[in-house]
N, C-alpha and C positions, 0 to 999 in steps of 0.2 A: 495394451489398453482395453479396458475391459467395457461393456457396454453401460455398466452400472456403475462405473467411475471413468468418467470420458473426460478428454482433454478439454480444459477451460482455456487454456492459454499455450501457444506454441511461436516460437521464435526462431527463424532460422539464417543463418549467416547476415546477420544485422551489423550494418555499420552507420555511424552517425560523424559528420564531418560538418566544419563550420569554416568561413573565410576569416582569417586572419591578416593582420598588416603584412605578417612574413609569409602568407600562403594559406595553403588549405591546413586546417588544422584537425587530426584525426582523434576524435574523442573515444569512440567505440570501434572495436573492431571484430568481425566474424563471430558475432554471439549468437549462439543457439542454445535453447533450452527449452524444455516441455514441463507443462505443470496440469496435473489432473484435479478435478472437481474433488473440493475438501482438503487437499494437499497443504501442507505449510512450507514456505520457502524463505531462508534468509539471504539475502544479499548483503555481504560485507566486503570491506576494502578501505585502504588508506584515504584520506580526504583529497580529492581531486583525482580519485580513479575512474569515476564515470557512473557512481552507484545511484545517484538520483536522475540523471539523465537517462540510464538504463529505464528506471521507474517509469520517467514521463514516457518514452517510447513505447513501453508494454502497454500503458494505460491509454495510448492513443492520444496524449497530449502533444505530442510532438512526432513527426513524420520520420522515418530513417532515410538516411541517404543511398541506401543500398540495402537489399535482403526483405525478407516477408515476416510480419507479424500477424497471427491469428488471435483474437480476443472472441469467446463465446460463439465459436464458427462462423464470424466474421472476418474477413480478410482486412486489416485495417488500411492498407496501402490502395485499396480499391474505393475506401468511401469519401466523402467530401468532409469537410469541417463539420457541417450541420450534421451528417449521418454519423460521424465519429461521437459528436456530443449527445445525440440520443442514444446510441449504444452505452455511453457511459451511464447515462441517466438512469436505465434500466438495469444494466448488468453490474455497474462498478460502484464500489464506495471507497473514500479516501479518508486516511487519518494523516495529519501534519503535525511536525513538531510544534509549531504554533498553531493555536487551536482553530483560528479563523471564524472566530463565533462574530455575528454583528452585535455589536454593544448596545444597540437601540431596541433590540428585541430580547424577550425573555426566552428561557431554555425551551420552554414548549414552543415558542414562535420560531426559533432557530430551527429545529426539526422539522415544524410543519413545513416552512418555507420551502425547503428542499424537497419535500414530499409533492408540494403543489407544483413546482417548476417541472417535475419529472411526470406530471400529470396522474398522479397515483390517487386511487379513490380514498376516502375517509380518511384525510390527511391528519385530522385532530385524533381521531381513534389510534392510528399508527404511530403517531407521534407520542403519545401518552403511553402505548404498551412499551416502546422503544426506552423511554425515559425510566419506567418502571424497571425494566430488565437491567438497566445499568445502576440501579439503586438510587434512584434520583426524582421517586415521586413527589416526595417532600419539597423538591427545588425548580418544579415545573413553572412557577412563576416569578423566580429570581433572575436577575439579569448577569451577564457574566461578571460584572464588576462585584458582584456581590457573593461569588463562588471563588473557591480556592483553585489552584492548578489543576489539580486533580480533578475536581468536579466538571472544570469547563472541558476537560480532556474527555470524561464520561457523556458529556454533552455531546461534543464531537463525534465520538464513537457509536452514540444513538443515531444520530444526524446519518452516520455513514451506513448502517444497516437497517434503518428504518424501513427503507424500499426492498429488503431481501435480496442485497445484490448476491450475483454468483461468486464475486472477487472482491476482495478488500485489500486495498495498497495502503501500507502505512509507512511513511517517512519518518525515521528517528522519533516514533509515537512516545517514547518515555523520556526524551532529551531535555526537555524543560522541567523534568520533576525530580523530585527529591527519592533517593533509592528505595523506600518504604511505599511511596505513593506509584513510582514507576513500576514497582512489582505487582501491585493492585490492578493496574492498568494493563499488565501484559497478562495476567492471569483472566482478566475481562476479555480481553482478544483472543485467548485460545479457548475460552469457555463458548464464545459466539461461533468460533470457527467448529467446535465440536457439535455443538447444540443445532446449528443451522446448515453445516455440512458447507460454508462458506470458505471457498479457497483463501489464503493469506500469504500476502508477499511483503515482508520486511525488509526494508532499508535499515540498517542499525549500526552503530558503534559499540553496542552493549553486547560484549560476547556472552554473557549468561542469557541472555535472551535470544541470540542467535541459535545458542545450543538448545533450544527448547523445540525448535523447529524440526519437523521431519527430514527437511534437506538444507544444504547449504552451497551458495555459489559464491566464490570469492573472486573479484575484478581487481586485475593490475595491470596498470598501463592502458586499460581500455580492452583488456581481453579476460575472458574467464580463464581460470587456472584449470590444467589438464586432471580432469578426473582421474585418468588411469594411473597418474604417476604421484598423486598425493591423495591421504585420506582427508576427511572432515578434521579431525584433531590437529594433523600438519598444518592444513591452510589456516587454523585457528591460531597456531602457534606464530604463523608468519605473519597475520595481524595483529597480534599481541605484540609482537617484537618492533614491528612498523609503529605502533602507537607510543611504544616505550622510548623509541630512537629520536 
């Protein structure tokens, strides 16, 4: 790790379990990974493998049952819920498969609200700049119902990076979009990654999207596959096989 490219995310021996009627259910086991500033990482795996659960843990939305996670040099395990929320507001952006826009607010107001909650200065100016950068300068006063799915996702992306987060978590960001629109959204995410040096973590079933990331991790039965025994292409073939079965 170099001083010019420091670690933004570290995960060490993390596990996550829940209580079920039949006893304790282990969802994630012994997960360890590291991500440096500006890097891109795809997390892939079959449905139910634990991808979204891992994303929630990495972002501090949930606490691991055991193990440690550091986000932006803060150990999440040692922060209470309010402290984790403050860290997310300052360091983290989110993009989801469902756009999660407030229907009663315009595009500009949706982005401004996130900035105001985070206590950012000049929220209107920042929101306008973010929407311009995603190509929606002409749609700022439109409501979500007046926009296409691709436009709504662009608003969600503008909201996610308007505060210039250190890391962006995206959970199936192209899942509700047609192929052409999904490609445009993917291009936008990677452009933001390059231009703003924002680390990007993608959970996706879209293998063409996963291949665009600098690294890929595959989860199977709550564990990361061994990098020493399988190449990225071999892991992708396993995922492809699982999706076809």
